[in-house]
N, C-alpha and C positions, 0 to 999 in steps of 0.2 A: 741171393736170398732176397734182396730188396726188390728185384724185378718180379720174383714169384709172389711176394706179398702185395706188390702193386697190382698184379693181375687178379689175385684173389679179391682184393679190395674193389677193383673195377667191376667185377662181375657179381659183387656183393654176396659172396658165399658165407654162410654162418658156420665157420669151422674153428676148431682149436688147432693151432699149429704146434707140432712137436719137433724138437731138434736135438742137436748134440752140442759139444763145447764150442763149435764154430759160431754159435749164436751169442756167446759171451762178449760183452762190449760191442754189441751190434750198433751200427751208426744211425739207425732210425728207430730208437726205442719207442717213440709214440706210435708208429705204425705197427710194431711188434705187439704193443700193448692192446691194440684193437682186437687182436685175435687171441689174447691171453697166452701168447707163445710160451710154452714150457719146454725146458731143455735140461739135459744132464751135463755135468761137468766133473772131471776128476780132480780138479784143483781149484781151491778158493781160499783166499786169505781174508779173515775178518779183521780189518784194521782197527776196530773198536776194542779189541781184547787187550788187556794189560800184558799178557804173555807175548803177543805180537809186537807191541811197542817196545818191550824190553829186548826182544830179539833184534829188532830193527836198530835200536840204539847201540847194542853191543856189536852187532855186525858192522854198523857204520864206523864205530870207533876202531875196530880191528882192520877192516878192509878199506876204509875211506870212501865208501860208496854205499848206496842203498842195496839191500838184498834183492835178487831177482828170483824167478820161479825155480831155477836150479838150486839156488841157495836154500830156499825153503824146503824143497824136496829132499836134498841131501841131509839137512838137519832132521827132518821128520823120519826118514828111513833109518838113519843112524840111531836116533833116539828110540825108535820102535824096536829095532834089533837088539840094542843093549838092554832095554827093559825086558824083553823076552828071554835073553840069555841069563839075566839076573834072576828072574822069577821062576824059570824052568831049567835050571842049570843041569839037571840030570837027563833031560830029554834032548833028542835031536831038534835042531832049530825048526824044521818044517812041522814037527809035531807040536812044538811050543806055539807056533802061529795058529794052529787049529784049535788049541785049547785057550788061547788068549781072548779076552773080551774085546769088543770093538775099541779102536783107538782113534782119538781125534788129535791130529797133529796141527801145526800152524797152517798148513796148506793142503795136506792130504789126510784122508781117513783110511784106516785099515780094518778089515774084517775078513778073516779066512776060516771062519767056523764051519763052513760047509764044503771046504775043499781048497784047491789051489788058486782059485780066482778071487781077487779082491772084490767083495760085494758091496763095498761102501762107497757110494758116489754122492755127489751133491745134486739137488734138484732146485732149479731156479725157474722163475717166470717173469715175464714183463707185465707190469701193471702200472697204470698212471705215468707212463713215460720213463719208467726205471726198472731195472732188474732187481728182483728181490729173492732172497734165499728162502725156499720152502722147507727143505730139510737137508 
């Protein structure tokens, strides 16, 4: 990725770079910012949220370590399924997912309103040497 951006920079092409989750935590954020690099990501934890800090504290007390991506994902999936089972007890689970509003977990979003594919992903971009969440 860095080599490609260096080449684009060298030939001075005025383009916007698009990417996937491989761009998250890119080692040259200033270079990525030059092209307003925008990328998608299926996982993002907002450390500033009280719910995130509460989960981290409780997880740390229980496990003796900080939560990792799998910890957040398991928590979010379990919570989402239990919410749908509770809210739509009379329906099969796959129908409950289709009827459920979008869900924001600690690290994963869920939205199955248009079928069996999760349509809810994060969009980030690099600006001023840092990655920022767009939506």
